N, C-alpha and C positions, 0 to 999 in steps of 0.2 A: 265495846267490849266491857265486861263485867268483871272487875277484879276486887274482891275482899281484902280487907285488911284484919290480920291477926291483933290479938291484944299486944303483943310486941312489936308491931308496926310492921311486919315482914307482909308481903302481898302473898295471898292465896288463889291459885288458879281455879276457877269455878269449873265443875264438870260440866259439858254441856254447851260452853260459851266458847266459839271458833270464829265468829265474827270479828274481823280486826279492821273493818272499813272506817269505824270511827275511833283508832286508835291512834294518838296524836304521836305524830312521829317528831324524831329529835335527831341530833346531829349523830351521823353514823360514826363508826369505829374505824379512822382513818389509819390505824397501825396495821388492820389489813394491808392496805395498800403499800404502807411504808415496808412493811415487810417482804411482801411480794415482789415491789420494785427492787430492792435491794438483791433479792435474789436473781431476778432477771437480768440484772446489769450485771451480775457476777458471772452468770452464763455465757451472756455477750462478751464479757473479755475474754473468758477462756476461749470461746468459739474464735475468737480472732486471734487468738496466740496460735492456737493448734490447728486452725482451718486449712492453712497452706500446706502442711506436712500431710495432712489426711487428703488433699487434693492431689497431691504429687503421688502420694502412696497408690491412690484409685489411678492415676494417670500410666503408672508402670505396668499395674496388674491388668488393666484393660487395652493397654497401648494405644493410647488416646490422649487428646488433648482438650477433651470437654470441661474438664473440672479446672476452672481458675484458682488463683491463690484467695481470691475473696469471695467464692461460690458458697462456701458452708457460712460465713457470716453474713452475706447478703440474705441467704435463704431465713436464717435465723432472726434477722432485722424483719422481714417480712412476717413470719409466722408469730412473732412478739405484737407487731403491729394489728393482725388479725385478732391475736388473744386480749388484745387492751379493746378492741371493739367489741368483743364478746363477754369481757367484762363489765364494760359500759351498757350494753344492752341487757343482761339480766340484773344489773343492779337499778334500773330504771323501770324496767316492765312490772307492773305490780305481780307479788307473789300469788295474789288471788286469783289473777286471771291466768298464770303459769298452771295452779292445781286444778283448775277448772277443765284446763285441755290435757290434763296428765295421763289419760288413758290414750287419748290420740296421739301422743308423744311416744308412749310407750309401743305402741302399734307401728310407728314409723321406725322405730328403732328394730323391732323384730323383723318388719318388712327388709330392712336394709340390711341385715344379718342374712335372711333367708337369701336373698338376691345375689348377695356377694357367693353364699354357697352353690345357688344353681350357677352364677357365671363360672364358678371354678370347676366344679366336678362335671358339668354338665356341657358347657360351653368351652371351657378351658381358657378363658381370655383374661383372667387376673393372675398376678405372680402368685406363685406358692413359696411356702415357708416351712420348711420341714413336713412337706406334703400336706400341708393346711393351707387353707386361703383366708388371709385375714385383712388384706388390703385390697380397695378400689385403687388403680393407677393407670393415669392418663399421662404420659411421657415423664415430667420430672415432678409431677404433683401426685400426692398420695393421698388417702384416706380411710380410717379405720372405723368401721362402723359401731364396732364394740364401745368404743366412747359416745356415741350418740345413746346406745341401749343403756349405759352408766347414769347419764345424766336424766335421762327420760324416766329411767326406773326409781332413780332419787325421788323426782318431783312426783311421780305417782304414788310411790309408796308412804312418802308423808303425806300427802293428802288422804290417802286411804286408810291409813292409821291413825291419823288425827280424828277423823269422822268416828271410827269404830270406838275409839275413847272416849268422845265426847258422849255416843249413845251407850256408854259402858258394856260395850261388847269386844273389848280387847283380846279377849282368851276364849271368845266363842269360834268353835269349830267353823259352822258352814259359813257364818257373816263374816269371819276374819281369817282364820288359820288356813283354810282348806284356799281361799282365793288367791292369800298373798304368798302362801309358800308354794301354790301351783305355778304362779307365773314367775316367781324366783328362780325355782328348779327349772322351767324353760330356758331362761336367760341363762343360767349356771350351765346347763346342756349344752346350748349352742356355742358358748365362749370355750369351755373347757375340752368338751368331746368334739364336736365339728370343727371349732377353727384351733382346737389343740393349742390355747392358750391359757396355761394354768395362772400365770403371774395375774392377767386381767381376772380371772375367775376368783383367786382369791382377793382381789382388791375390790370386787363386786360381794362377796361373801363378808369381807369387814366391813363396808359402807351398810348393806344390810343387816348384820349382827347388830351394829352399834345402833341402828333404828329400833330394832326390836327390844333392845334393852333399855332405852330412854322411853319406851312406849308403855313403860311398866308391865308389860307382859308376865305372866306367873314365870318364875325362876324354874319349875320342873318343867315346863312346856319348854323353856328356852334350852334346858339342858337335855330333852330329848331333840330338839333340832340339831343341836350341835353334835350329840351322837349320831345321827342320821347322816348328817354333813362329813363328819369324819370317816365314818365307813365308806360312804361314796367316794371321797377323796382319795382313800387307800386304793379302792379298786382303779378309778383312774389312773392313780401312779402305776401300779403292777402291770396294768395292761396295754401301757406305752413305753415302747423301748428306750426312747429318748430322755424321758424322765427319770427311769430305771438307772440308765448312765449317768444322769445328774447324781441320784441320790448316791449310786455306788462310790463315784467320785469324791463326793462329800466326806462319805464313811471313811474312805482311805485316806483322805487327808493326802500330804505331801508324798506317801510313802505310795502312793498310787502310781500306775504304769503313766509315762508320757512319751507322747512322741513330739519332739522339739517341732519338726517339719509341717505339723499340723496344726494350724491355728485356731479349728474347729474344736480341737481337744478341749475338754472341760476343765480338765487339771491344768493345762497348758494356760488358760483364761485365767483361771482364780490364780494361778502361782503369779503370773505377770500384775495382776492386780496388786496383790500384796508385796512385790518388788517396788511397784510405783508408790505406794505408799510409805514402805520403810525407806526409799531411797531420798523421801521428800523431807526426813528428819524432823526438827522441831518448829523450823521456819520456812521451809520448802527450796527448792532449787529457783525459783522465780520465773515470772511469767516470759513465755519464749524459748525456754531451755528445757521441756519435758522431754525425755528420751523413749519413755513407752508410748507416746502419740505418734511417732514416727513409724509404726508397723508392728510393734512389738505385742500391743495389748489391744484384742479384738474389739470392736465397738467401742473404740475411744471416746467417741463423741456422742453416744447414746447412751448404753446402760451401763458403760464403765466410767462415765464423766467422774462418779465421786472419786476412784482410784486417780485419776489424773488430776483432780483437785487437790488430792493428797501429795502428790507428788511436787505440784506448783505453789501450794500453799502451806505445806507443811502440816504437821498436827494441830498447830493454833490456828491456821486457816481451817481446816476441817471441823474443829471443835466450835468456832465461830459460825460455819455453816449449819452445822447441826442447834447451835444454839439459834439461829434464826427461825429455822424450822420449828424447834420447841414453843418459840413466842408465838409465833402464827398458830399452832396448834392450841397453845392456851388460850389465845384468844377466841378461837372457836368454841372451846369448852365454856370460856365465861358467855359468850353470847347465847348458845344454847341454853345455858343455865338460869339466864334472865329473862327467857321468852316465856309471857304468859298463854302463848297460842301453842297447842301441843303440834300442830300441822308446822308450825314455823321452827320450833323446837327440834323436831325432828329432821326438818332439811339441813339445818347448819349441822346437827350430829352426824348426819349421812355424810357430809362433806367431811367433817372432821374423820369419820372412818375411812374414807376414800383416800384421804392426804396421807394420814399414819401409816398406811397399808404400802403405799408406794415409798414412801420414805423409811420405812422400817425394812422393806425387802429388799430394795436397792441396798441401801448402806449395809445390810447385815450380809447378803451374799459377797459384796465387794471384800469385807473385812475376814470373810470364809467361817460365819458362824451358822450360817443357813447354807443349803445349796443354792446353785446358781439358778438364778430366775431372770429371764428376759424382760425386765420392767422397767420402764423411765424412770429418771430421779427428777420429780416435779419443779417446772421451772426452772433447770437448771441443763437438762438433757437437751441434743437436736431433735427435734421433729416438733411437726407442726400440731398435728390433732391431739396428741396428750396434751400439749400446753395450752391449746385453745379451750379444751373443755374443763380442764383444770380450773384455769381463770374465769370459765364462766359459773363454775361452782362457787368460786370463792366470790363472784359479782354479786351472786344471790345471797351467800353471807353476808356480805357488806351492805345489800339493801335491808334484810332482815335484822341486821344490829340498830336499825333505827326504831326498831318497836320494844326494844329491852327495858326493863324498870331497872331501877336504882339499887337494888338488892335480890339476891337469888329467889326465885318462884317457887314455892313448895305446892308440888301437884298432889291433889286427893288422890286416894286409892279408888279405881275403879270398881264400882258396884256393877253386879250382873244378876239379871233377871231369872237366869234358867242357870242350875247348877249342874245341868245334866250334859252340858256341851262343853266342858272343858277337860276332856282327856283324863279322865277319872279322878281330877282334883276337885276338891269338897267346893264350898263357897270361898269367896274372894277374901284375902287377908283382911280387907277392911272390913268384911261382912262378920266375920270370924271376930274380928275387935270388938264388934258393937254387940254379938250375943253373948263375948264372954263377959262385958259389962253390965249387961241387964239392960239396954237400950233397946 
């Protein structure tokens, strides 16, 4: 790969150069493994502590003895083991091979999502959630195809936009914008409209938006895309009764009506999340002393795990957890900023957008500053699919950290052969600068 040096010694990405086969590899960023491992171990400790209470609760509800005291911690250990294998796999398979088959991977993700739709709405052999079908389930094993779609879309978008950047066509309508926006729109339609999963849809939007921004796409185009997405998001919100219920509950706050006996009531959920965080105090109640995990707080081991951790570890503990996530996110930003290859840079930026969406939405909904969203807290929540694919994405970032430069890479502005294909925008910023200087 050709990387030029500026007079100040900082490397400059040369437009059109995306071949990293000859790039010299170096030691990867093991801080990714460190932060990820600490978070996963914390989640396992909490699962060990509250798993028996969850098992007893489910046995009482369903009048069964299926759930043993170690049921959830054993499943979590299995999920962690598979997630680590996914991390190792994605950290060893060369990114050049992954992006070569990016389109095929997206097709697999779309096919699995359509198969889920058919099996749910036609054959009715997959479980329903709020009238939607989001999971394949065989016995106690479940699988969410939206996670496959998310990872495959990350790889394909990074490869596609990276190639268009090298060709100087990042803002071209026919070559870039229509194809990638069409594919993104299809993926969001499947997740948000068909599967009725707004949380996952927002995570995909955050991932794609981050990649579009990093790709140096013109800000006027980005603004138009955001406006269209906001309008479509509002339509998806007002046409869905359960989403409107969550919104009105959030707007009403603590004054909203609440049926204490109904554990699915959104206001009941958020009130008990706040109780858990409040009773944790500064240092927490301690491991094994959670009250909310005994059945008061819905989804205590899944979406509400942050509130349970607040009860157990207190304000100091949750601050440390947020600090660990922040440190991991900062490492991803630093890696992306120092990658000379645009496709690699976009891939790591996409992992950042994916992770930050999950962390921000989950924590914000638990402390009551955004409406309740059914989205997991990465590496901590119970559940295999989300953890496996998040670790796979982090494994990809870990692999790409081998190709970073010692200093941030300055990208050249993309030039455009045709200004008629830029949604009414004149020449590129780089082109306009050249004209103004008379070059």
